[in-house]
C-alpha positions as CSV (number, residue, x, y, z in Angstrom):
1,X,-81.1,-226.4,48.4
2,X,-80.3,-225.9,44.7
3,X,-81.8,-222.4,44.9
4,X,-79.6,-221.5,47.9
5,X,-76.5,-222.8,46.1
6,X,-77.3,-220.7,42.9
7,X,-77.9,-217.6,45.0
8,X,-74.6,-218.1,46.9
9,X,-72.6,-218.6,43.7
10,X,-74.3,-215.5,42.1
11,X,-73.4,-213.6,45.2
12,X,-69.7,-214.6,45.0
13,X,-69.3,-214.0,41.3
14,X,-71.5,-210.9,40.7
15,X,-71.7,-209.1,44.0
16,X,-74.7,-208.1,46.0
17,X,-76.3,-205.7,43.5
18,X,-76.0,-208.2,40.7
19,X,-77.6,-210.9,42.9
20,X,-80.5,-208.7,43.6
21,X,-80.9,-208.0,39.9
22,X,-80.7,-211.7,39.0
23,X,-83.1,-212.8,41.7
24,X,-85.6,-210.1,40.9
25,X,-85.7,-210.7,37.2
26,X,-84.7,-214.3,36.9
27,X,-87.4,-216.8,35.8
28,X,-85.5,-219.5,37.6
29,X,-86.8,-218.5,41.0
30,X,-90.4,-219.1,40.0
31,X,-90.2,-221.4,37.0
32,X,-90.9,-224.5,39.1
33,X,-94.1,-223.1,40.7
34,X,-96.9,-225.3,39.5
35,X,-99.5,-224.1,42.1
36,X,-102.1,-223.8,39.3
37,X,-102.3,-227.6,39.3
38,X,-103.8,-227.6,42.8
39,X,-106.4,-224.9,42.0
40,X,-107.1,-225.7,38.4
41,X,-110.7,-226.8,39.0
42,X,-111.5,-223.3,40.5
43,X,-110.8,-221.7,37.1
44,X,-113.5,-223.0,34.8
45,X,-113.3,-221.1,31.5
46,X,-117.1,-221.1,31.1
47,X,-117.5,-219.2,34.4
48,X,-114.8,-216.7,33.9
49,X,-117.1,-213.8,33.0
50,X,-119.5,-214.4,35.9
51,X,-116.4,-214.8,38.2
52,X,-115.2,-211.4,37.0
53,X,-118.5,-209.8,37.7
54,X,-118.7,-211.3,41.1
55,X,-115.1,-210.3,41.9
56,X,-115.8,-206.7,40.7
57,X,-118.9,-206.4,42.8
58,X,-117.1,-207.8,45.9
59,X,-113.6,-206.3,45.6
60,X,-113.6,-203.8,42.7
61,X,-111.3,-203.9,39.7
62,X,-108.6,-206.5,39.6
63,X,-107.0,-208.4,36.7
64,X,-105.3,-211.8,36.2
65,X,-101.9,-212.4,34.7
66,X,-100.5,-215.9,33.8
67,X,-96.9,-216.9,34.4
68,X,-95.9,-218.7,31.3
69,X,-92.5,-217.2,30.8
70,X,-90.0,-214.6,32.0
71,X,-92.7,-211.9,32.1
72,X,-96.3,-212.9,33.0
73,X,-98.8,-212.7,30.1
74,X,-101.7,-210.3,30.5
75,X,-104.4,-211.8,28.4
76,X,-106.9,-209.3,27.0
77,X,-104.5,-206.4,27.1
78,X,-103.1,-206.6,23.5
79,X,-104.8,-203.3,22.5
80,X,-104.9,-201.7,25.9
81,X,-102.4,-198.8,26.6
82,X,-100.6,-200.1,29.7
83,X,-99.9,-197.4,32.3
84,X,-98.3,-197.1,35.7
85,X,-101.8,-196.9,37.2
86,X,-103.0,-200.0,35.4
87,X,-100.0,-202.1,36.2
88,X,-98.8,-200.8,39.6
89,X,-101.9,-199.3,41.2
90,X,-104.4,-202.0,40.3
91,X,-104.6,-205.4,42.0
92,X,-103.3,-208.3,39.9
93,X,-103.5,-212.0,40.6
94,X,-101.0,-214.3,38.9
95,X,-101.8,-217.9,37.9
96,X,-98.6,-219.9,38.2
97,X,-98.5,-222.6,35.5
98,X,-94.8,-223.4,35.8
99,X,-93.6,-220.2,34.0
100,X,-91.3,-221.4,31.2
101,X,-90.9,-224.8,32.8
102,X,-92.7,-227.8,31.4
103,X,-92.3,-229.9,34.6
104,X,-95.9,-229.5,35.6
105,X,-98.3,-232.2,34.9
106,X,-100.2,-231.5,31.6
107,X,-98.3,-228.3,31.2
108,X,-99.7,-227.3,27.7
109,X,-103.3,-227.9,28.8
110,X,-102.8,-226.0,32.0
111,X,-101.3,-223.0,30.1
112,X,-104.2,-223.1,27.7
113,X,-106.8,-223.2,30.4
114,X,-105.1,-220.5,32.5
115,X,-104.7,-218.1,29.5
116,X,-108.3,-218.7,28.3
117,X,-109.7,-218.1,31.8
118,X,-107.7,-215.0,32.3
119,X,-108.6,-213.6,28.8
120,X,-112.3,-214.0,29.5
121,X,-112.0,-212.7,33.1
122,X,-109.9,-209.7,32.1
123,X,-112.2,-208.8,29.1
124,X,-115.2,-208.7,31.4
125,X,-113.3,-206.8,34.1
126,X,-112.2,-204.3,31.5
127,X,-115.8,-203.6,30.7
128,X,-116.6,-203.0,34.4
129,X,-113.5,-200.8,34.8
130,X,-114.3,-198.7,31.8
131,X,-117.7,-197.8,33.2
132,X,-116.8,-197.6,36.9
133,X,-117.1,-194.3,38.6
134,X,-114.7,-195.2,41.4
135,X,-111.8,-196.8,39.3
136,X,-109.2,-194.2,38.9
137,X,-107.2,-195.6,36.0
138,X,-107.9,-194.7,32.4
139,X,-108.7,-197.7,30.3
140,X,-107.9,-196.9,26.7
141,X,-108.4,-199.3,23.9
142,X,-111.4,-201.1,25.3
143,X,-113.8,-200.0,22.6
144,X,-114.3,-202.3,19.6
């Protein structure tokens, strides 16, 4: 209900284009999503590398982002040149840990677990992607 009221007020005060911009880039729309709480046990940090290998063998290259703020974090990509191909043409899964909202139970621990899992998963997946003969994106910065 609150979301509907905010959307309506935005529509009245800013106009249709402004509403689309606000809803598209607003962290308010997803800040309350704590779905990681329900699935937390499926993301054991110790099994992230083997999960990445199994995922690669089953579905090919995909990466994990973690919603901890306005823009999802992409653990493991600090030294990787992000490209259109890597961001838009590659499958990404987002772990929703409440974005910048701390209303989720054990929020700091959830964020730590999600980021650690995604980091290990993504690092292993980057190794697979950099040696893949079928993955079309260039992965620069994976050496070292």
